[in-house]
Every structure is written in structure tokens, then in C-alpha cells.
C-alpha positions as CSV (number, residue, x, y, z in Angstrom):
1,X,0.0,0.1,0.0
2,X,1.3,3.6,-0.8
3,X,1.1,5.8,2.1
4,X,1.9,9.6,1.9
5,X,3.2,11.0,5.2
6,X,3.1,14.7,5.1
7,X,4.8,16.7,7.9
8,X,5.2,20.5,9.0
9,X,8.4,21.1,11.2
10,X,9.9,24.3,12.2
11,X,13.1,23.3,13.9
12,X,13.6,19.8,12.3
13,X,12.3,17.7,15.3
14,X,9.0,17.0,13.6
15,X,10.8,16.0,10.4
16,X,12.9,13.4,12.3
17,X,9.9,12.0,13.9
18,X,8.1,11.7,10.5
19,X,11.2,10.0,9.0
20,X,11.2,7.3,12.1
21,X,7.3,6.7,11.5
22,X,8.1,6.2,7.8
23,X,10.7,3.7,8.4
24,X,8.4,2.0,10.7
25,X,5.6,1.9,8.1
26,X,8.1,0.8,5.2
27,X,9.3,-2.2,7.6
28,X,5.6,-3.3,7.5
29,X,5.8,-3.7,3.7
30,X,4.4,-0.4,2.6
31,X,5.8,2.3,0.4
32,X,6.0,5.7,1.9
33,X,6.1,9.1,0.2
34,X,7.6,11.4,2.9
35,X,6.8,15.1,2.1
36,X,7.1,18.5,3.9
37,X,3.9,20.4,3.8
38,X,5.6,23.0,1.9
39,X,6.6,20.5,-0.8
40,X,4.9,21.5,-4.1
41,X,4.2,17.7,-4.7
42,X,2.5,17.0,-1.3
43,X,-0.9,17.3,-2.6
44,X,-0.3,15.0,-5.6
45,X,1.4,12.5,-3.3
46,X,-1.8,12.5,-1.2
47,X,-4.1,12.1,-4.1
48,X,-2.1,9.1,-5.4
49,X,-1.7,7.3,-2.1
50,X,-4.1,4.8,-0.5
51,X,-3.5,6.3,3.0
52,X,-2.5,9.7,4.3
53,X,-0.6,10.5,7.6
54,X,-0.4,14.1,8.8
55,X,1.9,15.3,11.4
56,X,2.6,19.0,12.6
57,X,4.8,20.6,15.3
58,X,2.3,22.2,17.8
59,X,2.7,25.7,19.2
60,X,0.1,27.2,21.5
61,X,-2.1,24.1,21.1
62,X,-2.3,24.6,17.4
63,X,-0.9,22.9,14.5
64,X,1.7,25.1,12.3
65,X,-0.3,27.4,9.9
66,X,1.3,25.7,6.9
67,X,-0.4,22.3,8.0
68,X,-3.6,24.4,8.9
69,X,-3.7,25.7,5.4
70,X,-2.8,22.3,3.9
71,X,-5.8,20.6,5.6
72,X,-8.3,23.3,4.9
73,X,-7.4,23.8,1.3
């Protein structure tokens, strides 16, 4: 199964966690398309994938603005 894993990271910690999650999913036999939310291909990867995982750093109890816009748009 193809999985799109899209993340929003300000200082890199969330990106590192996303990489670890992607590796775990791949060990389960799936293909993971790991994309930053700011990547131009993130939306296309989500459309092609059978499943989508989203992750974001949280500041003041909210996802980062880039991820909020990604989900709303």
C-alpha cells in the first residue's frame, strides 16, 4: 500500500519523527512518500496514496499554519 506522510516542522524535530514513522511503515511492507507540507508535490502524493498520515509541530495548542492551510485547502 502506498502511504503519503506529510509533515510540518519548524526546527526539524517533527521532520525527524516523520522519518522514524516512515521507516516503521516501510518495515511493514508499505511504500511511503515522505513530504514536507511546503513541498509542491505534497498534494499530488496525497491524491495518489491509498492512505495519508499528517503530522505537525504544535505551538500554543495549534498545528503550524502551513499544515492548517494544507488541511483546509
